[in-house]
C-alpha positions, 0 to 999 in steps of 0.5 A: 791248634785243635785236632780232633779225631771225629768229624767237625761240621760247620752248619752255616752257609756264611762265607765269613763263618767259614773263613773265621773257623779256617783261620782259627785253625779248624778242620771242618765240613760245611753243612747248610741247615734247613730251618724256620729262623722265626721266634715267638713274637714274645721272646726277649730279643736277647734270646732270639740268637741263641734260639735259633742256633740251638734250632739249626742244631737240633735239625741235625740230631741223629748224625753218626756218633762221632760227628760234632755240629757247630751252628750260629745265628747273629741278630743286631738289636737296636732300641729292644728291636731286632733288625733282620736281614733286608729283603730290598734295597729300600729296607737295608737303606732304612735299616741303616739310616736308623743305626747311623749316629746310633749305638746297637748290640749285635748278638750270636748264638752258638751251639755245639752239639754231638750225640753225648752232650749240647753246649749253648752259649752267646756273645754280645758286642756293642757298636757305634756308627758315626752319622752317615749321609744319604749318600753314603748309605745308598753307595754302600747298599748298592756297591755291597748288596748287604742282604745276607747280613743281619742289620743290613751291614757287614763290618768287614765291608766299606761301611765298616771301614768308614762308619764304625766308630767304637766297638765294646766287645769281639770284632769277630762276633760282629762279623758272625762268630765269637770265634774266641768262645767257640775255640774256647769251647772246642778246646774242651770238647777235643780234651775230652774226647781224647781222654 
């Protein structure tokens, strides 16, 4: 378990990220960043998650000297195209129809920031869905309302249990945070701060 002699802040409203940080043994405060999550249209899709995570972290610059901020952003990439959070039921159904029977990438960018340094990294997981029926997709969207989730689904939900055939990479990354990499990087920060 990592112990800091300074305040650790998770800048995320995501209950899944908060759960993963707690389960990994971190004590932290929650702050919610208020930033524009748009990105340049010509940006390579594999750069977007880290770009937005850094933008979220930058919104906290100027905090007290001892604070350490952790921000993250997750994107779902299908055929070199980002599937954002769906705005409507129809959009969620359409997204899941596109993911049905195919593999896609889930990328999470993470930024750890303090007044003395910054660490930016990402993690990628390949997820393969079985072929879903329209009834299964509608059941999931209507029951679980996945409008706060990139790609319109949560791996920890019913759809993850019945639809995900294969995962290559970190399951927790698909949930929204590559906690193994966060733990590794914060371990180095804790070691450095006690020297």
